[in-house]
C-alpha positions, 0 to 999 in steps of 0.5 A, a space after each residue: 457503478 462497479 460491484 465486487 464479489 466478496 472474494 474479489 473484495 477480499 483479494 483487494 483488501 488483502 484478507 481472506 474471504 471469511 474475513 470479508 464475510 464476517 465484516 459484512 455479517 457484522 454490518 461493517 461492510 455493506 453488501 447486497 445481492 446481485 442478479 444471481 443472488 451472490 453477495 456483492 459490495 458496491 465499489 465506492 463503499 469498498 473504497 471508503 472501507 479500504 481507506 478507513 481500514 488502512 493502518 499507517 505506520 508511524 513516520 519516525 521523521 518529524 520534519 515538515 515536508 511538502 510531499 504527501 506520498 510518504 511510505 514508511 517501511 523496512 529496507 529489504 535489499 540494497 544492490 550497489 556498485 561503485 557509483 549507483 545503488 538500487 534500494 528496495 523498501 517494503 512499506 506494508 503491502 507496497 514494494 518501493 524501489 529507489 535508485 540513488 547514488 552509492 555514496 548516499 546509501 553508505 552515508 545513510 547506512 541503508 541495509 536490509 532491516 533498516 527503517 526508512 521512509 520513501 518520499 514520492 514527489 512525482 510530476 506524473 502519476 499514471 493511473 490504469 483501470 482494468 
């Protein structure tokens, strides 16, 4: 079972070390001492905590979709030529980049600051571990 030091847990959760220490002290995140006496968090507990703490941005589109991987965010950049475009959306801590036709960008009015939803429907998802 992997264990993470509090500083590593903080980096993975996108918060400060002090925030993680407060969560541990308040009993929100279980921690124990490792062989060196440092506080560590069990990887499974950290994953469950991260899932529970995740805040989802409300999806402005009410249509039903089969795609479950939907990321709501703001368009941050659009690079387009006559035929193709690259659209970047910041969805919370995630940067999603889409390549689409320049015509679609014009029809949708995509430009920096526009609220958008990125749907990801992939036949392959590559998972890596350190």
